[in-house]
Phi, psi and omega in degrees: 000322180296325178294321178295317180297316179296321179294322178297319178295320178294319178297316179297321178298319178295317182293333182280003177277007180057046180230140176282124181247136171279158178300323180293320179296316180295319179298319180294318179295323185269347181072036181227183177271164178295331177296319177295321177301315180300318179294318180294324177299318178296323177297317178297320179298320179292335178277358177105003179273122182281082178271112184263147174280137179266118184296136173086350182238359184052040184238190186223152177213137178277120182260186178268134181253185180282338178228165183270111178280167177301144180251149174254124181242142173280179186301310183295321179295318180297316179297318180298319180294317180298314180298318179297319179293319179294325178291315182289342178297340176250028186279185186252015178257125184302128176086347184288336179299309182296317180297317179296319180294323177297313179295321180296318178299316180297318184287318182293334178295332184251003178291135172299155184301324182295323179283323178298323178295317180298315182294315181294325177299314179295318183295316183288337181268000184253135176243127179266121183253135176084152179269180178269167177278188179302137181287145177241154181283135176298329177295322177295315179300317181293321178298318179292314181299321180293320178294323176298314183293320182277352185056053179243141179300147182236130175249138181205157172275134184229134178251115181245139178300332183266320186256356181074211182272127178223163173251123185245147175235121187224163169257100187291138179250305185208150166266137180231126172267111187231116181064238182255014185228159170255138180232149171251125173259124187208160172272116181277111183291333179283330179262350181055046182196166176286144179217158172244144182227134172288125185294328180290351180256003182241153179229107184298146173254147178241154357281172175288165185272198181291163178286157180220159177277124182301142177261159174292135182296150180289152178056025178089324177200157187291331180295315178296317180299314181295319178300320178296315180299314185287331185272343184223302193290337183269356183261148180292329178250121182232147181210159174228129178234152174264118178270138185271042172214165180287160178299322180296323183290327185260359186305319183286348182263358179243106184277157180303132180093342179282314183188173180241127180265132179241118182293141176243301174207193184280005179235344182219162174205167178254141175241120177258122183227162177214152181199177180285324185224159175300323180295326176293324176297319179301314180298316183294316183294314183287340180291343178289341172063056174203161176294149182208164176231130180287124180263310180206155179166175178295150180306326182290345181292319179298319178296320180295323177294319178296318179299317180293320179296317178296319180298319180293319179294319179295332182292335183246007181294134179276125181253000000 
């Protein structure tokens, strides 16, 4: 009986690789006859595993069932799942902390000691810096994601610090997890333009609207568009400087959300940045560590640059 159980686990492990197996291939891997494979497949079906027959190949494939059966994970997969659950336990989705901890408890109880040691080593050597952003409802995320998938218009109540409470109608494109916040990138039918919305500030209305033809994302992809929005257009102080290096050369020095680099030629590029104050702009621009020319910005930015230059010169003045 123990041999049969071990063989069933081995068969299940093979079927979970998302590969169509012929009866002969499975028999060869397991060292049994195809008749034994057929009997073992029936045993798995009785245990709740939806093992489907593959037409035309006399083979088998593990399908999706009505409930989640036990999964078999290899060592690397088990470690990856544990690390992911521990990370999501401090996430920004309402209720996911408790759910992640429940799943994590179940998994860690059955981890072999060698894997538990690997996971604990990583956990004890890792420090999590900074808190999470405002929590969002998983129901809200699912409602938005479903509208994106179905290409259906979405109506929602939105609270903006600048415009107050409004009702928006959009063609949703993508959900983006950026930094500590969730964002929706969508075509705003009322503004006739692309817009970004903080998910924690919106409340979807039901039902969703009519279907729409998907549009090409702005700026080539939604990640670039969102980075541009967050780094310049949403800030009270905005500036553009010409950097005296190529876009490729400075790319690693401009982090997501700080600014958007626009290539000009192989010797220069433009950096578009935004911040709360001119002095914050000075810090961001000079942190790129290259020569630059101010193209546009608030009048106070030039004064802030002069003040910073004078401060640096005074710091090294010989007395």
